[in-house]
C-alpha positions in Angstrom: 0.0 0.0 0.0 1.4 3.4 -1.0 0.7 6.0 1.6 2.6 8.8 -0.2 0.6 11.8 -1.0 1.4 13.9 -4.0 0.7 17.7 -3.8 0.7 20.0 -6.7 1.4 23.7 -6.3 -1.3 25.7 -8.0 -1.2 29.2 -9.4 -3.2 30.5 -6.5 -0.4 29.4 -4.1 2.3 30.8 -6.3 0.5 34.2 -6.5 0.0 34.3 -2.7 3.7 33.5 -2.0 4.8 36.0 -4.7 2.8 38.8 -3.2 4.1 38.1 0.3 7.7 38.0 -0.8 7.1 41.3 -2.7 5.9 42.8 0.6 8.9 41.5 2.4 11.2 42.9 -0.2 9.4 46.3 0.0 9.6 46.4 3.8 13.3 45.5 3.6 14.1 48.1 1.0 12.1 50.8 2.8 13.2 50.2 6.3 16.2 52.5 6.6 14.6 55.2 4.5 11.6 55.2 6.7 13.8 55.4 9.8 15.7 58.3 8.4 12.5 60.1 7.4 11.0 59.7 10.9 14.2 61.0 12.5 14.5 63.9 10.1 10.9 65.0 10.5 10.7 64.0 14.2 7.3 62.5 13.2 5.6 59.2 12.8 5.9 57.7 9.2 3.9 54.8 7.7 4.3 52.4 4.8 1.0 51.2 3.3 -0.4 49.0 0.5 -3.8 48.8 -1.2 -6.1 46.1 0.2 -9.3 46.2 -1.8 -11.1 49.4 -0.6 -8.6 50.0 2.2 -5.0 50.9 2.9 -3.2 48.3 5.0 -0.4 49.7 7.2 2.7 47.5 6.6 5.2 49.5 8.7 5.4 52.3 11.1 8.5 54.2 12.4 9.3 56.8 15.0 7.7 60.0 15.9 7.1 61.6 19.3 3.4 60.7 19.3 3.4 57.4 17.5 1.1 55.8 20.1 -1.8 58.0 18.9 -1.8 56.6 15.4 -2.7 53.2 13.9 -0.3 50.2 13.9 1.0 47.6 11.6 -1.7 45.5 10.0 -4.4 48.1 10.7 -6.7 49.1 7.7 -8.5 52.3 6.9 -10.6 53.4 3.9 -8.7 54.5 0.8 -11.0 57.5 0.2 -10.3 59.3 3.5 -6.6 58.8 4.2 -3.5 60.3 2.7 -2.1 56.9 2.1 -5.3 55.7 0.4 -5.6 58.6 -1.9 -1.9 58.3 -3.0 -2.6 54.6 -3.8 -5.7 55.7 -5.9 -3.3 57.9 -8.1 -2.7 54.7 -10.2 -6.3 54.8 -11.4 -8.0 56.9 -14.0 -11.1 58.9 -13.0 -13.4 56.4 -14.7 -11.7 53.5 -12.9 -12.3 55.3 -9.6 -15.9 55.9 -10.5 -16.4 52.2 -11.4 -14.6 51.1 -8.2 -16.9 53.2 -6.0 -20.1 52.9 -8.1 -21.9 50.6 -5.6 -19.7 51.4 -2.6 -20.8 53.5 0.4 -18.0 55.8 1.3 -18.1 56.0 5.1 -17.1 59.2 7.0 -14.5 59.0 9.7 -14.7 62.7 10.5 -16.9 65.6 9.4 -14.0 66.4 6.8 -14.0 62.9 5.2 -14.7 62.6 1.5 -18.0 60.8 1.1 -18.8 61.2 -2.6 -17.0 59.8 -5.7 -16.8 63.0 -7.7 -15.1 64.8 -4.8 -12.7 61.9 -4.5 -12.0 61.9 -8.3 -11.2 65.6 -8.1 -8.9 65.1 -5.1 -7.0 62.3 -6.8 -6.5 64.3 -10.0 -5.1 67.2 -7.9 -2.8 64.7 -6.2 -1.5 63.4 -9.5 -0.7 66.9 -10.6 1.4 67.7 -7.5 2.8 64.2 -6.9 1.5 63.7 -3.4 -1.8 63.4 -1.5 -3.1 65.0 1.6 -5.5 64.2 4.4 -6.5 67.3 6.3 -8.6 66.0 9.2 -10.3 63.4 7.0 -9.1 60.4 9.0 -8.6 62.0 12.4 -9.6 65.4 13.6 -6.7 67.8 14.3 -4.3 65.6 12.3 -2.8 66.3 8.9 -1.2 63.6 6.7 0.8 63.8 3.5 1.6 60.8 1.4 3.6 59.9 -1.8 3.4 56.8 -4.0 6.1 54.2 -4.4 6.6 52.7 -7.9 8.2 49.5 -9.0 10.2 48.4 -12.1 6.9 48.3 -14.1 6.1 52.0 -13.3 3.2 50.7 -11.2 2.2 52.1 -7.8 2.8 49.2 -5.3 2.7 51.1 -2.0 3.2 54.5 -0.5 4.6 56.3 2.5 3.2 59.1 4.7 3.8 61.2 7.7 1.2 62.7 10.1 1.3 65.6 12.5 -0.9 68.0 14.5 -2.9 70.5 12.5 -1.5 73.4 14.6 1.7 72.9 12.5 -0.1 73.1 9.2 2.7 75.4 7.9 4.9 72.3 7.6 2.8 70.8 4.8 5.0 71.6 1.8 8.2 70.8 3.7 6.9 67.5 4.8 5.5 66.8 1.4 8.9 67.3 -0.2 10.6 65.1 2.3 8.0 62.3 1.9 8.2 62.5 -2.0 12.0 62.3 -1.8 11.9 59.3 0.5 9.3 57.6 -1.8 11.5 58.2 -4.8 14.4 56.5 -3.1 12.3 53.5 -2.2 11.0 53.4 -5.8 14.5 53.3 -7.1 15.3 50.4 -4.8 12.2 48.6 -6.2 13.6 49.0 -9.7 11.7 52.1 -10.8 13.5 54.1 -13.5 12.2 57.5 -14.3 11.6 57.9 -18.1 
């Protein structure tokens, strides 16, 4: 009697392993850059990826008030977070409309975007400037700025952000530039080559 069992690895398994290895590579390549950004800004910084209608937080570094913000593995809606809106920059306006056609956009604060046309407009503005913002959309009295990370296919695979108190709103452009520069460094490590 032959008790041996034969297992065949299917495409689903290969896809799952590949995506997990990609996340591991991303976290490895981003780690020191995120640490440096957190130290430079003296603020909490995050690394996120798209997970259906949410952003999933893959990493979190530094900051004097990091206990106030969400942690690794936490998810929040794409439409009302800086990280989420930067991830949406990979989609056309029509793709965003289709994605949210039958989806209720929940409000986390009175400032959250809750309709698709406002979201489309915000994402288009983000594409023009190269980063996204969240001004009290996720948490009241908190500002976030985020920039996308690209891979060797010129595809947005993740993004990074920093958050801070709204009383320091004057830091928005400075923080946006620092986050964009850090995202560009990670993109290069992920194989992105600017055309």
